[in-house]
PANUDREN-19269 format. One record per residue (C-alpha): x, y, z; residue in three letters. Coordinates in nm, 2 decimals. Each point is the difference from the previous one (the first is absolute). Example, Ala and Ser with C-alpha at 12.3 -4.5 7.8 and 13.67 -1.06 7.14 Angstrom:
! residues 2
<<1.23 -0.45 0.78> ALA> <<0.14 0.34 -0.07> SER> 
***
This chain:
! residues 270
<<1.21 -0.61 0.54> MET> <<0.04 0.07 -0.36> PRO> <<0.31 0.22 -0.07> THR> <<0.21 0.20 -0.23> VAL> <<0.34 -0.10 -0.13> PRO> <<0.24 0.29 0.08> SER> <<0.03 0.19 -0.30> SER> <<0.39 0.16 -0.10> GLY> <<-0.17 0.35 0.04> ALA> <<-0.19 -0.07 0.34> SER> <<0.33 -0.13 0.12> ARG> <<0.18 0.33 -0.14> LEU> <<-0.30 0.15 0.19> ARG> <<0.08 -0.12 0.33> ALA> <<0.38 0.05 -0.01> TRP> <<-0.04 0.36 -0.08> LEU> <<-0.25 0.02 0.30> LYS> <<0.26 -0.18 0.22> ALA> <<0.27 0.23 -0.11> CYS> <<-0.23 0.32 0.06> GLY> <<-0.01 0.10 -0.39> LEU> <<-0.32 0.14 -0.18> PRO> <<-0.18 -0.39 -0.07> THR> <<-0.26 0.14 -0.31> LEU> <<0.17 -0.12 -0.34> LEU> <<-0.07 0.15 -0.33> PRO> <<-0.25 -0.23 -0.22> THR> <<-0.25 0.08 -0.32> THR> <<-0.36 0.03 0.01> CYS> <<-0.17 -0.34 -0.13> LEU> <<-0.26 0.18 -0.19> LEU> <<0.26 0.31 -0.16> CYS> <<0.33 -0.11 0.04> GLY> <<0.11 0.34 0.17> GLN> <<0.26 -0.03 0.25> TRP> <<-0.10 0.05 0.37> GLN> <<0.02 -0.18 0.35> ASP> <<-0.33 -0.19 0.00> THR> <<-0.13 -0.26 -0.27> PRO> <<-0.35 0.22 -0.06> LEU> <<0.04 0.41 -0.05> CYS> <<-0.30 0.20 0.11> GLN> <<-0.03 0.10 -0.30> LEU> <<-0.11 -0.33 -0.19> CYS> <<-0.22 -0.09 0.34> VAL> <<-0.20 0.27 -0.07> GLU> <<-0.04 -0.05 -0.34> ARG> <<-0.08 -0.33 -0.07> TRP> <<-0.17 -0.10 0.34> GLN> <<-0.32 0.19 -0.06> ARG> <<-0.29 0.00 0.24> PRO> <<-0.31 -0.20 -0.12> VAL> <<-0.36 -0.09 0.14> PRO> <<0.05 -0.34 0.06> ARG> <<-0.22 -0.28 0.13> CYS> <<-0.04 -0.06 0.34> VAL> <<-0.03 -0.35 0.02> ARG> <<0.25 -0.11 -0.28> CYS> <<0.21 0.31 -0.08> ALA> <<-0.08 0.01 -0.38> ILE> <<0.03 0.33 -0.13> ALA> <<-0.33 0.18 -0.08> LEU> <<-0.08 0.23 -0.30> ARG> <<-0.28 0.23 0.08> GLY> <<-0.09 -0.11 0.34> HIS> <<0.03 0.18 0.34> ALA> <<0.25 -0.05 0.24> LEU> <<-0.04 -0.31 0.22> ASP> <<-0.27 -0.15 -0.22> SER> <<-0.05 -0.39 -0.08> VAL> <<0.05 -0.16 -0.36> CYS> <<-0.21 -0.17 -0.13> PRO> <<0.18 -0.34 -0.01> ALA> <<-0.01 0.06 0.39> CYS> <<-0.32 0.07 -0.02> GLU> <<-0.11 -0.35 -0.16> ASP> <<0.27 -0.16 0.20> GLN> <<0.20 0.15 0.27> SER> <<0.36 -0.16 0.08> PRO> <<0.06 -0.23 0.33> GLU> <<0.23 0.35 0.14> PHE> <<-0.24 0.24 0.10> ASP> <<0.23 0.29 -0.16> ARG> <<0.29 0.08 -0.22> ALA> <<0.24 0.33 -0.02> ILE> <<0.20 -0.01 -0.28> ALA> <<0.28 0.28 -0.06> ALA> <<0.01 -0.01 -0.36> LEU> <<-0.12 -0.20 -0.35> ASP> <<0.23 -0.27 -0.11> TYR> <<0.07 0.22 -0.31> ALA> <<0.30 0.17 -0.17> ALA> <<0.30 0.08 0.12> PRO> <<-0.15 -0.19 0.32> TRP> <<0.02 -0.33 -0.12> GLN> <<0.36 0.02 -0.02> GLY> <<0.11 0.12 0.33> ALA> <<-0.24 -0.29 0.14> LEU> <<0.19 -0.25 -0.22> SER> <<0.36 0.13 0.14> ARG> <<-0.12 -0.04 0.40> LEU> <<-0.17 -0.32 -0.11> LYS> <<0.19 -0.21 -0.20> PHE> <<0.40 0.19 -0.02> GLN> <<0.10 0.07 0.36> GLU> <<-0.10 0.34 -0.03> GLY> <<-0.07 0.05 0.38> THR> <<0.07 0.33 0.02> ALA> <<-0.31 0.07 -0.15> LEU> <<-0.20 -0.12 0.28> ALA> <<-0.02 0.34 0.24> ARG> <<-0.07 0.23 -0.29> PRO> <<-0.27 -0.22 -0.13> LEU> <<-0.13 -0.06 0.34> ALA> <<0.00 0.38 0.03> ASP> <<-0.20 0.00 -0.31> LEU> <<-0.29 -0.25 0.22> MET> <<0.04 0.21 0.27> LEU> <<-0.13 0.31 -0.21> LYS> <<-0.28 -0.17 -0.13> ALA> <<-0.05 -0.15 0.41> LEU> <<-0.05 0.39 0.10> ALA> <<-0.27 0.04 -0.26> GLN> <<-0.18 -0.27 0.15> ARG> <<0.02 -0.05 0.36> ARG> <<0.02 -0.37 0.12> ASP> <<0.04 -0.11 0.35> ARG> <<0.16 -0.35 0.01> VAL> <<0.11 -0.19 0.35> ASP> <<0.30 -0.23 -0.23> LEU> <<0.13 0.02 -0.36> ILE> <<0.12 -0.29 -0.18> VAL> <<0.17 -0.09 -0.32> PRO> <<-0.13 -0.28 -0.26> VAL> <<0.27 -0.26 0.07> PRO> <<0.20 -0.19 -0.25> LEU> <<0.03 -0.35 -0.04> SER> <<0.33 -0.13 0.10> ARG> <<0.16 -0.08 -0.36> PRO> <<-0.11 0.37 -0.09> ARG> <<0.19 0.18 0.34> LEU> <<0.33 -0.24 -0.10> LEU> <<-0.04 0.07 -0.34> GLU> <<-0.05 0.42 0.05> ARG> <<0.18 0.02 0.33> GLY> <<-0.26 0.19 0.12> TYR> <<-0.38 0.14 0.02> ASN> <<-0.06 0.31 -0.13> GLN> <<-0.32 0.02 0.17> THR> <<0.10 -0.03 0.36> TRP> <<0.28 0.30 -0.11> LEU> <<-0.28 0.21 -0.12> LEU> <<-0.19 -0.14 0.33> ALA> <<0.25 0.12 0.22> GLN> <<0.05 0.35 -0.11> HIS> <<-0.36 0.01 0.03> LEU> <<0.03 -0.09 0.31> ALA> <<0.28 0.23 0.17> ARG> <<-0.22 0.31 -0.17> ASN> <<-0.30 -0.09 0.12> LEU> <<0.13 -0.11 0.37> ASN> <<-0.22 -0.29 -0.10> HIS> <<0.13 -0.42 0.13> PRO> <<0.10 -0.21 -0.27> ALA> <<0.09 -0.37 -0.04> ARG> <<0.10 -0.20 -0.33> HIS> <<-0.06 -0.33 0.22> ASP> <<-0.37 0.05 0.06> VAL> <<-0.10 -0.17 -0.37> LEU> <<0.18 -0.32 -0.16> HIS> <<-0.01 -0.10 -0.37> ARG> <<-0.16 -0.42 0.05> ALA> <<0.13 -0.04 -0.36> HIS> <<0.23 0.07 -0.25> HIS> <<-0.19 0.18 -0.30> THR> <<0.06 0.09 -0.35> GLU> <<0.03 0.36 -0.10> ARG> <<-0.38 0.13 -0.05> LEU> <<0.14 0.31 -0.28> MET> <<-0.14 -0.19 -0.28> HIS> <<-0.27 -0.14 0.15> LEU> <<-0.38 0.11 -0.08> ASP> <<-0.26 0.07 0.30> ALA> <<-0.12 -0.35 0.07> GLU> <<0.33 -0.17 -0.06> ALA> <<0.16 0.21 0.27> ARG> <<-0.29 -0.10 0.25> ARG> <<0.08 -0.30 -0.07> ALA> <<0.37 -0.03 0.01> GLN> <<-0.01 0.21 0.36> ILE> <<-0.28 -0.21 0.17> ALA> <<0.12 -0.09 0.33> GLY> <<0.32 0.13 -0.02> ALA> <<0.07 0.21 0.30> PHE> <<-0.04 -0.10 0.36> GLU> <<0.05 0.13 0.36> VAL> <<0.25 -0.08 0.22> SER> <<-0.15 -0.14 0.37> GLU> <<0.19 0.30 0.15> ALA> <<-0.11 0.26 -0.22> ALA> <<-0.37 -0.07 0.09> LEU> <<0.06 0.25 0.34> PRO> <<0.07 0.28 -0.26> HIS> <<-0.29 0.02 -0.23> ILE> <<-0.30 -0.16 0.20> GLN> <<-0.24 0.25 0.05> ARG> <<0.21 0.24 -0.17> ARG> <<0.07 0.25 -0.31> HIS> <<0.24 -0.12 -0.26> ILE> <<0.18 0.20 -0.31> ALA> <<0.12 -0.27 -0.24> VAL> <<0.33 0.20 -0.20> VAL> <<-0.01 -0.15 -0.35> ASP> <<0.19 0.17 -0.28> ASP> <<-0.20 -0.08 -0.32> VAL> <<-0.39 -0.09 0.03> LEU> <<-0.11 -0.04 -0.29> THR> <<-0.33 -0.32 -0.06> THR> <<0.00 0.02 0.42> GLY> <<0.01 -0.37 -0.03> ALA> <<0.30 0.04 0.25> THR> <<-0.08 0.24 0.22> LEU> <<-0.36 -0.15 0.05> ASP> <<0.15 -0.34 0.10> GLU> <<0.23 0.18 0.26> VAL> <<-0.33 0.16 0.15> ALA> <<-0.21 -0.31 0.02> ARG> <<0.30 -0.17 0.14> THR> <<0.00 0.32 0.27> LEU> <<-0.36 -0.03 0.07> ARG> <<0.00 -0.36 0.07> LYS> <<0.24 0.04 0.21> ALA> <<-0.17 0.25 0.20> GLY> <<0.09 0.31 -0.12> ALA> <<-0.21 0.29 0.01> ARG> <<0.04 0.19 -0.30> SER> <<0.24 0.00 -0.25> VAL> <<0.12 0.28 -0.26> SER> <<0.24 -0.02 -0.31> ALA> <<0.24 0.22 -0.01> TRP> <<0.19 0.03 -0.36> VAL> <<0.22 0.14 -0.18> LEU> <<-0.11 -0.01 -0.37> ALA> <<-0.38 -0.09 -0.14> ARG> <<-0.03 -0.14 -0.30> THR> <<-0.18 0.21 -0.19> PRO> <<-0.39 -0.10 -0.15> ALA> <<0.03 -0.15 -0.33> PRO> <<-0.12 0.28 -0.20> ASP> <<0.25 0.25 0.17> ARG> <<0.35 -0.15 -0.15> SER> <<0.37 0.13 0.14> GLY> <<0.00 0.16 -0.34> ALA> <<-0.31 0.24 0.06> GLN> <<0.11 0.04 0.36> ALA> <<0.34 0.17 -0.11> ALA> <<0.15 0.20 -0.25> ASP> <<0.22 -0.08 -0.26> SER> <<0.30 0.15 0.22> ALA> <<-0.11 -0.32 0.27> GLY> <<0.02 -0.25 -0.28> SER> <<0.36 0.14 -0.07> ALA> <<0.09 0.00 0.33> VAL> <<-0.09 -0.41 0.02> VAL> <<0.19 -0.08 -0.27> HIS> <<0.27 0.15 0.15> SER> <<-0.05 -0.17 0.28> LEU> <<0.00 -0.34 -0.16> SER> <<0.34 0.02 -0.16> SER> <<0.17 0.12 0.34> ARG> 
***
């Protein structure tokens, strides 16, 4: 099972709990820098998690569309997964928070970011039988020490009272990072990258599976995951993502005001 190394803060909380003392430690909001006891303050969440209409198939933000519409791209060619739910756009000031979670051991952010996903899921009910994370390759897991999508999936499962398993999907082979590749190159890189373990087959056959990922960009990874799960017998597949990359004509600069840009700059300098 992917594990998270015990940090100094978590060890201190454990000691405080054993002594019967309060375990809330002061910290600063990652977005505004104000002192408080959670990594994201409620004022910042209310300001920056703006609900927008999204495509029900790929979760891209839509303008001038009714709720639960399908975007033109999905009308032309639907993704392999049946539906997608995203908490927010991958735009300022959230890129810094996601980068901290994913690459800088910011595991304390998993809970508040998963809470943002829970808000999005509450607006679009999605009954599923099992929650699974997109797996990391063994070299990537050893390098990072944890799988951020599994951390998110665990929080979602506990709050939704759904089962979650990290051992359903495995990386059949290691792939290079996809973030700098175009859609076609991503599809070629990720083809055949996943497999379902024999022991996991009874847990997914004829079941509706929710796959948790941090960012949905071209959909190449989640398409391949959905294809793999369907081949193994899954009835349907939903993609639950923390952030969705905006459409090409809606840049992060347009999605956020100048204050958001300042927040991202401050995050990058920490």
